[in-house]
KEGU-752339 format. One record per residue (C-alpha): x, y, z; residue number from 1; residue in one letter. Coordinates in nm, 2 decimals. Each point is the difference from the previous one (the first is absolute). Layout:
# residues N
x; y; z; i; aa
X; Y; Z; NUM; A
...
//
This chain:
# residues 360
x; y; z; i; aa
0.99; 0.83; -1.54; 1; M
-0.14; -0.22; 0.27; 2; F
0.32; 0.02; 0.20; 3; K
0.03; 0.38; -0.04; 4; E
-0.36; 0.06; 0.13; 5; Y
0.01; -0.26; 0.27; 6; L
0.31; 0.15; 0.15; 7; L
-0.18; 0.33; 0.05; 8; E
-0.32; -0.18; 0.10; 9; E
0.17; -0.15; 0.30; 10; I
0.05; 0.35; 0.14; 11; D
-0.37; 0.07; 0.02; 12; I
-0.11; -0.35; 0.11; 13; M
-0.17; -0.02; 0.34; 14; T
0.21; -0.16; 0.26; 15; Q
-0.25; -0.29; 0.03; 16; S
0.04; -0.08; -0.37; 17; L
0.38; 0.01; 0.03; 18; K
-0.02; -0.26; 0.27; 19; F
-0.23; -0.21; -0.22; 20; I
0.28; 0.01; -0.27; 21; Y
0.26; -0.09; 0.26; 22; L
-0.20; -0.31; 0.12; 23; G
-0.07; -0.13; -0.35; 24; K
0.36; 0.04; -0.10; 25; L
0.11; -0.20; 0.30; 26; K
-0.25; -0.27; -0.09; 27; S
0.08; -0.01; -0.37; 28; L
0.38; -0.02; 0.04; 29; I
-0.04; -0.34; 0.17; 30; K
-0.10; -0.16; -0.33; 31; F
0.26; -0.22; -0.17; 32; T
0.01; 0.21; -0.32; 33; R
0.16; 0.28; 0.21; 34; Y
0.28; -0.20; 0.15; 35; D
0.27; 0.19; -0.18; 36; S
-0.10; 0.34; 0.14; 37; I
-0.15; -0.10; 0.34; 38; R
0.30; 0.10; 0.21; 39; S
0.03; 0.34; -0.16; 40; D
-0.37; 0.07; 0.02; 41; V
-0.02; -0.11; 0.37; 42; E
0.30; 0.23; 0.08; 43; N
-0.18; 0.30; -0.16; 44; I
-0.33; -0.07; 0.17; 45; L
0.15; -0.04; 0.34; 46; S
0.22; 0.31; -0.01; 47; S
-0.04; 0.30; 0.23; 48; E
-0.08; 0.23; -0.29; 49; E
-0.34; 0.17; -0.03; 50; P
-0.27; -0.23; -0.14; 51; L
-0.04; 0.20; -0.32; 52; E
0.38; -0.02; -0.06; 53; T
-0.01; -0.38; 0.04; 54; R
-0.29; -0.03; -0.25; 55; L
0.18; 0.22; -0.25; 56; K
0.32; -0.21; 0.03; 57; N
-0.20; -0.32; -0.08; 58; I
-0.17; 0.17; -0.30; 59; L
0.34; 0.13; -0.13; 60; N
0.19; -0.33; 0.06; 61; N
-0.27; -0.26; -0.04; 62; H
-0.27; 0.15; -0.21; 63; S
-0.16; -0.33; -0.10; 64; D
-0.06; -0.09; 0.36; 65; L
-0.15; 0.34; 0.08; 66; F
-0.22; 0.00; -0.31; 67; L
-0.14; -0.34; 0.09; 68; E
-0.10; 0.13; 0.34; 69; V
-0.15; 0.31; -0.15; 70; N
-0.21; -0.21; -0.24; 71; K
-0.13; -0.21; 0.29; 72; D
-0.09; 0.30; 0.20; 73; I
-0.17; 0.19; -0.28; 74; T
-0.22; -0.28; -0.13; 75; I
-0.11; -0.13; 0.34; 76; N
-0.08; 0.33; 0.17; 77; K
-0.36; 0.13; -0.01; 78; A
0.00; 0.30; -0.22; 79; H
-0.22; 0.29; 0.13; 80; K
-0.22; 0.06; -0.30; 81; Y
-0.17; -0.21; -0.27; 82; S
-0.28; -0.04; -0.25; 83; A
-0.15; -0.31; -0.15; 84; I
-0.09; -0.06; -0.37; 85; F
-0.19; -0.28; -0.18; 86; A
0.18; -0.16; -0.30; 87; L
-0.25; 0.00; -0.28; 88; E
-0.01; -0.30; -0.23; 89; G
0.15; -0.35; 0.01; 90; D
0.36; 0.10; 0.09; 91; V
0.30; -0.22; 0.09; 92; N
0.17; 0.14; 0.31; 93; I
0.31; -0.22; -0.05; 94; D
0.02; 0.14; -0.36; 95; G
-0.02; 0.36; 0.13; 96; I
0.28; -0.06; 0.24; 97; L
0.21; -0.17; -0.26; 98; R
-0.05; 0.26; -0.27; 99; D
0.03; 0.33; 0.20; 100; T
0.30; 0.19; -0.12; 101; V
0.26; 0.08; 0.26; 102; I
0.20; 0.26; -0.18; 103; Q
-0.15; 0.35; 0.02; 104; T
0.14; 0.35; 0.07; 105; S
0.01; 0.11; 0.36; 106; G
-0.17; -0.32; 0.13; 107; L
0.14; -0.33; 0.12; 108; S
-0.24; -0.30; -0.03; 109; I
0.04; -0.34; 0.16; 110; E
-0.23; -0.30; -0.07; 111; K
-0.09; -0.24; 0.28; 112; M
-0.20; -0.28; -0.16; 113; A
-0.02; -0.20; 0.33; 114; E
-0.18; 0.30; 0.17; 115; K
-0.19; 0.10; -0.32; 116; K
0.14; 0.34; 0.04; 117; M
0.18; 0.27; -0.19; 118; L
0.23; 0.23; 0.21; 119; K
0.07; 0.35; -0.14; 120; F
0.27; 0.23; 0.14; 121; T
0.02; 0.37; -0.08; 122; Q
0.29; 0.22; 0.10; 123; F
-0.12; 0.32; 0.17; 124; L
0.17; 0.33; 0.07; 125; N
-0.13; 0.23; 0.27; 126; G
0.08; 0.33; 0.16; 127; I
-0.07; 0.16; 0.34; 128; K
0.04; 0.38; 0.02; 129; P
0.16; 0.11; 0.33; 130; L
0.09; 0.35; 0.13; 131; E
0.37; -0.08; -0.05; 132; E
-0.04; -0.15; -0.34; 133; G
-0.16; -0.29; -0.19; 134; T
0.05; -0.37; 0.08; 135; L
0.00; -0.24; -0.30; 136; Y
-0.11; -0.37; 0.04; 137; F
-0.01; -0.32; -0.21; 138; K
-0.20; -0.31; 0.07; 139; T
-0.13; -0.31; -0.17; 140; T
-0.38; -0.03; -0.02; 141; Y
-0.18; -0.33; -0.02; 142; T
-0.33; -0.08; -0.18; 143; M
-0.15; -0.34; -0.06; 144; C
-0.26; -0.16; -0.21; 145; A
-0.13; -0.32; 0.15; 146; K
-0.23; -0.23; -0.21; 147; F
-0.29; -0.18; 0.16; 148; W
-0.22; -0.29; -0.11; 149; E
-0.33; -0.06; 0.18; 150; I
-0.24; -0.28; -0.09; 151; T
-0.37; 0.06; 0.07; 152; Q
-0.32; -0.13; -0.15; 153; Y
0.21; -0.24; -0.22; 154; E
0.18; 0.30; -0.16; 155; E
0.35; 0.12; 0.03; 156; M
0.03; 0.37; 0.07; 157; H
0.34; 0.18; -0.03; 158; R
0.11; 0.32; 0.16; 159; F
0.30; 0.22; 0.03; 160; V
0.09; 0.17; 0.33; 161; E
0.23; 0.29; -0.04; 162; I
0.18; 0.11; 0.31; 163; T
0.23; 0.29; 0.06; 164; V
0.23; 0.07; 0.30; 165; D
-0.01; 0.31; 0.22; 166; N
0.27; 0.26; -0.05; 167; V
0.10; 0.32; 0.17; 168; G
-0.15; 0.33; -0.10; 169; P
0.33; 0.13; -0.14; 170; Q
-0.05; -0.25; -0.29; 171; F
-0.36; 0.08; -0.07; 172; R
-0.04; 0.38; 0.05; 173; D
-0.22; -0.08; 0.30; 174; G
-0.29; -0.11; -0.22; 175; K
-0.22; -0.30; 0.04; 176; M
-0.05; -0.01; -0.38; 177; S
0.35; -0.15; -0.02; 178; F
-0.13; -0.34; 0.10; 179; F
-0.30; -0.04; -0.23; 180; P
0.22; 0.14; -0.28; 181; N
0.24; -0.29; 0.06; 182; R
-0.28; -0.25; 0.00; 183; I
-0.13; 0.15; -0.33; 184; N
0.36; -0.02; -0.14; 185; Y
0.03; -0.37; 0.07; 186; I
-0.35; -0.06; -0.13; 187; K
0.07; 0.17; -0.33; 188; N
0.34; -0.18; -0.03; 189; F
-0.16; -0.34; 0.04; 190; I
-0.28; 0.08; -0.24; 191; E
0.23; 0.14; -0.26; 192; T
0.28; -0.26; 0.01; 193; H
-0.23; -0.30; 0.03; 194; N
-0.30; 0.11; -0.21; 195; S
-0.24; -0.04; 0.30; 196; L
-0.30; 0.19; 0.14; 197; L
0.00; 0.05; 0.38; 198; L
-0.35; 0.08; 0.12; 199; V
0.00; 0.22; 0.32; 200; P
-0.18; -0.15; 0.30; 201; I
-0.23; 0.22; 0.20; 202; D
-0.07; -0.17; 0.34; 203; F
-0.30; 0.22; 0.09; 204; S
-0.25; -0.28; -0.03; 205; E
0.22; -0.23; 0.20; 206; V
0.03; 0.26; 0.28; 207; L
-0.38; 0.04; 0.00; 208; N
-0.03; -0.38; 0.06; 209; E
0.25; 0.01; 0.28; 210; I
-0.18; 0.30; 0.16; 211; R
-0.33; -0.21; -0.01; 212; K
0.18; -0.29; 0.16; 213; E
0.14; 0.23; 0.27; 214; N
-0.35; 0.11; 0.08; 215; E
-0.14; -0.35; 0.01; 216; A
-0.06; -0.20; 0.32; 217; A
0.23; -0.28; -0.12; 218; E
0.31; 0.06; -0.20; 219; V
0.20; -0.25; -0.20; 220; R
0.34; -0.10; 0.11; 221; M
0.29; 0.22; -0.13; 222; N
-0.23; 0.29; -0.10; 223; V
0.19; 0.32; 0.07; 224; P
-0.13; 0.28; 0.22; 225; K
-0.08; 0.34; -0.12; 226; I
0.18; 0.22; 0.25; 227; S
-0.04; 0.34; -0.16; 228; G
-0.12; 0.18; -0.31; 229; Q
0.01; 0.34; -0.15; 230; R
-0.27; 0.13; -0.23; 231; M
0.00; 0.32; -0.21; 232; V
-0.34; 0.11; -0.10; 233; L
-0.09; 0.18; -0.33; 234; S
-0.08; 0.31; 0.20; 235; S
0.36; 0.01; 0.11; 236; G
-0.07; -0.10; 0.36; 237; S
0.18; -0.29; 0.15; 238; E
0.00; -0.24; 0.29; 239; A
0.24; -0.25; 0.15; 240; T
-0.15; -0.30; 0.18; 241; L
0.20; -0.20; 0.25; 242; Q
-0.12; -0.32; 0.16; 243; S
-0.03; -0.06; 0.37; 244; N
0.25; -0.29; -0.01; 245; I
0.23; 0.05; 0.30; 246; S
0.30; -0.08; -0.20; 247; E
-0.07; 0.27; -0.26; 248; E
0.28; 0.24; -0.04; 249; I
-0.12; 0.36; 0.06; 250; V
0.19; 0.26; -0.21; 251; L
0.16; 0.27; 0.21; 252; P
-0.02; 0.36; -0.09; 253; I
0.26; 0.02; -0.26; 254; L
0.11; 0.36; 0.07; 255; G
0.06; -0.09; 0.36; 256; D
0.20; -0.30; -0.10; 257; L
0.22; 0.21; -0.23; 258; K
0.06; 0.25; 0.28; 259; Q
0.09; -0.29; 0.24; 260; L
0.26; -0.12; -0.25; 261; I
0.14; 0.36; -0.04; 262; R
0.01; 0.06; 0.38; 263; D
0.18; -0.32; 0.06; 264; N
0.24; 0.00; -0.30; 265; E
0.30; -0.12; 0.20; 266; N
-0.19; -0.29; 0.14; 267; L
-0.15; -0.11; -0.33; 268; F
0.35; 0.03; -0.17; 269; N
0.12; -0.28; 0.23; 270; T
-0.25; -0.23; -0.16; 271; S
-0.03; 0.11; -0.36; 272; K
-0.20; -0.31; -0.09; 273; D
-0.28; 0.11; 0.23; 274; I
0.02; 0.35; -0.13; 275; K
-0.02; -0.11; -0.36; 276; E
-0.30; -0.23; 0.08; 277; L
-0.18; 0.29; 0.17; 278; L
0.07; 0.24; -0.29; 279; N
-0.11; -0.25; -0.26; 280; N
-0.32; -0.07; 0.20; 281; F
-0.07; 0.38; 0.02; 282; I
0.06; 0.04; -0.37; 283; Q
-0.20; -0.30; -0.11; 284; D
-0.29; 0.10; 0.22; 285; T
-0.01; 0.36; -0.14; 286; E
0.02; -0.13; -0.36; 287; E
-0.27; -0.26; 0.05; 288; W
-0.23; 0.25; 0.17; 289; S
-0.08; 0.13; -0.36; 290; E
-0.16; -0.33; -0.11; 291; F
-0.31; -0.21; 0.09; 292; P
0.12; -0.33; 0.15; 293; W
-0.11; -0.31; 0.19; 294; I
0.23; -0.17; 0.25; 295; N
-0.01; -0.38; 0.05; 296; L
0.18; -0.21; 0.26; 297; T
0.08; -0.37; -0.04; 298; W
0.03; -0.11; 0.36; 299; D
0.22; -0.29; 0.12; 300; N
0.03; -0.20; 0.32; 301; K
0.35; 0.14; 0.02; 302; V
-0.04; 0.38; 0.02; 303; K
0.32; 0.08; -0.18; 304; S
-0.12; -0.19; -0.31; 305; K
-0.32; 0.21; -0.04; 306; S
0.01; 0.21; -0.32; 307; I
-0.19; 0.32; -0.09; 308; Q
-0.07; 0.11; -0.35; 309; V
-0.14; 0.34; -0.11; 310; K
-0.20; 0.00; -0.32; 311; F
0.00; 0.33; -0.18; 312; E
-0.32; 0.04; -0.20; 313; L
-0.12; 0.21; -0.30; 314; N
0.34; 0.16; -0.09; 315; N
0.12; -0.26; -0.26; 316; Y
-0.15; -0.27; -0.22; 317; E
0.12; -0.26; 0.24; 318; Y
-0.01; -0.01; 0.38; 319; T
0.33; 0.12; 0.14; 320; F
0.11; -0.21; 0.30; 321; L
0.22; 0.13; 0.28; 322; N
0.14; -0.26; 0.24; 323; Y
0.10; 0.14; 0.34; 324; Y
0.03; -0.05; 0.37; 325; H
0.16; -0.34; -0.03; 326; H
0.35; -0.15; -0.03; 327; K
-0.10; -0.32; -0.18; 328; N
0.18; -0.11; -0.31; 329; G
-0.13; -0.09; -0.34; 330; R
-0.17; -0.31; 0.12; 331; G
-0.27; 0.18; 0.21; 332; R
-0.07; 0.24; -0.29; 333; V
-0.04; -0.30; -0.23; 334; D
-0.28; -0.13; 0.24; 335; D
-0.18; 0.34; -0.04; 336; V
0.04; 0.01; -0.38; 337; V
-0.13; -0.35; -0.04; 338; K
-0.30; 0.07; 0.22; 339; Y
-0.08; 0.32; -0.20; 340; L
0.03; -0.17; -0.33; 341; I
-0.22; -0.29; 0.10; 342; E
-0.26; 0.23; 0.15; 343; E
0.01; 0.21; -0.32; 344; Y
-0.07; -0.31; -0.21; 345; C
-0.28; -0.11; 0.23; 346; T
-0.16; 0.34; 0.02; 347; T
0.01; 0.08; -0.37; 348; R
-0.14; -0.34; -0.09; 349; N
-0.29; 0.03; 0.24; 350; R
-0.09; 0.36; -0.10; 351; I
0.05; -0.01; -0.37; 352; L
-0.04; -0.37; -0.09; 353; R
0.22; 0.07; -0.31; 354; E
0.31; -0.17; -0.13; 355; P
0.31; 0.12; 0.17; 356; F
0.16; 0.13; -0.32; 357; A
-0.28; 0.26; -0.04; 358; K
0.05; 0.16; 0.34; 359; I
0.16; 0.34; 0.00; 360; S
//
């Protein structure tokens, strides 16, 4: 099933992602274990055929090689959405990874003990109605559960971070609820198959502490900046606050941006990656406008390594995290998650002065 869905997925990949596959295939083929197929793979990759044709030929003729690259890309990329849960009780993470079943209907599961991670793959079917008919699509969809252990106040605290990838609107009926539904699906799977309780983490108190630090005269190193927030009042009125940071991205008028794309259709069609990025930006902005949120930015001396995270509040038991405006891989996101978990432990200990296991 992987091969069937990946073949169609290649057609809807962005051009930039296709080039990432190409580069990783060229690097991987140099390893000794691929000596027997190196010549054939190099001939395919260096041919004059369209890039998607070359990738499909590798998948058809050397599927093990392609799947190895696919696994590397999917587990190391920074998924767009996530939520964090506390593991209640004295649990053994190695045991969880060891005992999780990997055979289940409609879901592929891989265990990665060295990364303390479970990788879940669903096979999605999508449709896109057009005036001249309906287009049908297939794609693989990646979700991960990463386990964390943090020691504070001479206690070991354990967490599960559930991350889900972005996917085009044709696979999710254009609804933001698709992503939290996937998070809940993985949460319920882990709880059911491992007899665990995952306690949702609400970062509201942590965000309050960060806000206070932003307002203080002296701010600790590595404290993120609050660069925007949206509040919805009980009366129904609402307000969006933007900081006066010169680097803050100011949202354009979305209607004008849509019209700009329509008026310059031919120009945007020559760079479909840019068109897709803009359309995704418009859609995400419209969907997120319904929710209260706070935006944090983790700066870096290297501008391209800065990372922004939008915290959606009050709509779920947990705080729903949206990583955006960055091209960093999984490593930079790990830095953010570690910071948030440590701040959560510190804040809850200071405010409640209760044993960690009693915190909800």
